[in-house]
C-alpha positions in Angstrom: 145.3 123.7 112.7 147.4 126.3 110.4 151.1 125.3 110.9 151.8 128.8 109.2 150.1 131.0 111.7 150.0 128.3 114.5 146.2 129.0 114.9 143.8 126.3 115.6 140.1 126.4 114.2 137.5 124.6 115.1 134.2 124.7 112.6 130.6 123.4 113.4 127.6 122.6 111.3 124.1 123.8 111.7 123.6 120.3 113.3 126.4 121.2 116.0 128.5 118.7 114.7 132.2 118.9 114.5 133.3 119.5 110.5 136.9 119.8 109.0 138.0 123.9 108.3 140.4 124.4 106.0 141.3 128.3 106.6 142.8 130.6 109.2 140.4 131.7 112.5 141.7 134.7 112.0 140.4 135.3 108.5 137.4 134.1 109.2 137.1 130.3 107.6 133.6 129.3 106.4 134.4 126.4 104.2 135.0 122.3 105.6 132.8 119.7 104.9 129.7 120.7 107.0 126.0 119.7 105.6 122.9 120.9 106.1 119.9 119.1 106.0 115.8 118.9 106.5 114.0 116.4 106.5 110.0 115.8 106.0 108.5 112.1 106.6 105.0 111.7 104.5 102.8 109.2 106.0 99.9 107.5 104.9 98.0 109.0 108.0 99.0 111.9 107.6 97.6 112.4 103.8 94.8 114.8 103.5 92.3 113.1 101.2 89.7 114.6 98.8 86.1 113.9 98.8 86.1 112.5 95.6 89.1 110.8 93.6 91.7 109.7 96.6 94.0 106.7 97.2 92.4 104.1 99.7 93.8 104.4 103.3 94.3 100.8 104.4 95.4 99.2 107.6 96.7 95.8 107.1 97.1 93.2 110.2 98.6 90.1 110.2 99.7 87.6 113.5 103.0 89.2 113.5 103.1 93.1 112.1 100.4 96.0 111.1 100.9 98.5 108.3 99.1 101.3 106.8 99.3 102.1 103.2 97.9 104.4 100.3 96.7 102.3 97.9 96.7 103.6 94.3 93.9 102.5 91.4 96.0 101.1 87.8 93.6 102.6 85.7 91.9 105.5 87.9 94.3 108.6 88.4 94.0 109.2 92.2 95.5 111.5 94.8 96.9 112.5 98.0 97.9 115.5 99.6 100.5 116.9 102.1 101.8 120.3 103.3 105.2 120.8 104.3 106.1 124.0 106.3 109.7 124.9 105.9 110.8 126.4 109.4 111.3 130.3 109.4 114.9 129.5 111.1 116.3 126.6 108.7 119.0 128.6 107.5 118.2 128.4 103.6 121.0 129.9 101.6 120.4 128.3 98.1 119.3 125.1 98.3 121.9 122.4 96.9 119.6 119.5 96.2 116.0 118.2 97.1 114.8 114.7 96.5 111.5 112.7 97.7 112.0 109.1 98.3 109.1 106.8 97.8 108.8 103.6 99.3 106.3 101.6 97.7 104.9 97.3 97.1 102.5 95.6 95.3 100.7 92.1 95.7 101.0 90.8 92.6 102.8 91.8 89.4 104.8 90.4 86.1 108.2 91.0 85.8 109.6 94.1 83.9 106.4 95.8 84.4 106.8 99.3 85.7 105.4 101.4 88.9 105.4 105.4 87.6 104.6 107.9 90.3 103.3 111.3 89.3 104.5 114.2 92.0 103.2 118.1 91.8 104.7 120.3 93.8 104.8 123.9 94.8 106.5 126.3 98.2 104.2 129.3 98.2 106.3 131.5 100.2 105.7 133.6 103.3 103.0 136.4 102.9 102.9 135.4 98.4 99.4 135.2 98.2 97.9 132.0 96.4 95.1 130.4 95.5 93.8 126.2 95.2 94.2 126.2 91.5 96.9 128.2 89.5 98.9 130.5 92.0 101.9 129.8 92.3 102.6 127.7 89.3 103.1 123.6 90.4 105.5 121.4 88.8 104.6 118.3 88.0 107.4 115.5 87.4 107.4 111.7 87.1 110.1 108.8 87.6 109.6 105.5 87.4 111.0 102.2 88.9 110.6 98.4 88.5 108.4 95.6 89.9 111.1 92.9 91.3 108.9 90.6 93.2 105.5 90.2 95.3 105.5 92.2 98.5 109.2 93.2 97.7 109.5 96.6 99.4 111.1 99.3 96.6 112.5 102.6 97.3 112.2 105.2 94.4 114.5 108.3 94.8 113.5 111.4 92.4 115.3 114.8 92.0 113.0 117.8 92.9 113.6 121.2 91.5 115.9 123.1 94.5 115.4 126.6 94.0 111.6 126.7 95.2 112.2 125.9 98.8 113.2 128.4 101.1 112.5 129.7 104.8 109.0 129.8 105.8 107.5 128.5 102.5 104.6 125.9 102.7 105.4 123.4 100.5 102.3 121.5 98.9 102.8 118.0 97.4 100.1 115.4 95.5 101.7 112.6 95.0 99.4 110.3 92.3 100.2 107.5 89.8 100.3 108.1 86.1 98.2 105.1 84.8 98.4 106.7 81.3 102.3 105.0 81.5 102.5 103.0 84.4 102.7 99.1 83.5 101.4 97.4 86.6 97.9 96.2 86.3 97.4 95.6 90.0 97.1 98.4 93.0 100.6 100.0 94.2 100.6 101.0 98.0 102.9 103.7 98.9 104.4 103.2 102.4 106.3 106.0 103.0 108.0 109.5 101.2 110.5 111.5 102.2 111.2 115.2 101.6 115.0 115.5 101.9 116.6 119.1 101.5 120.5 119.6 101.8 122.2 122.7 101.3 
């Protein structure tokens, strides 16, 4: 409500949620606290695995629960791959932030040992020519998280380069383990990874 003009304005974000509007309706208010969000969950079962060096896809069955993980070797660099198609009507006008959150656990390790995932990603755009190796160029990033306790689920969140995520892009992700710097001397289990774009 604008007391000076006696006009009222309601504003909804892309999720059809009512958010605060600070301008005058007649002036075409575009301000407010709305946040647009795109989320994609990368599950172990949906991963594409190569025929040679790949993380082991394992199903653990107990008397009370069943879980599926990708288990990464401590000495051999292993990988898993996902492809994420960003919808054509996503409405990205400049991504404010992009993050990848990885849920992981380990059966046994020592205090202060560090898990270091390595993530490589690229987003070929609509009608962009690309090949399997170098075009377009990929971005490689690492992050780190400290072991807390056996079988404890930890969540590591890393910030990605937000400028490559555009409407109708086919984003490709490779998640591995930086075995040269990772200090956990056991398999590390990847439980889930979540890509989140905010704008």
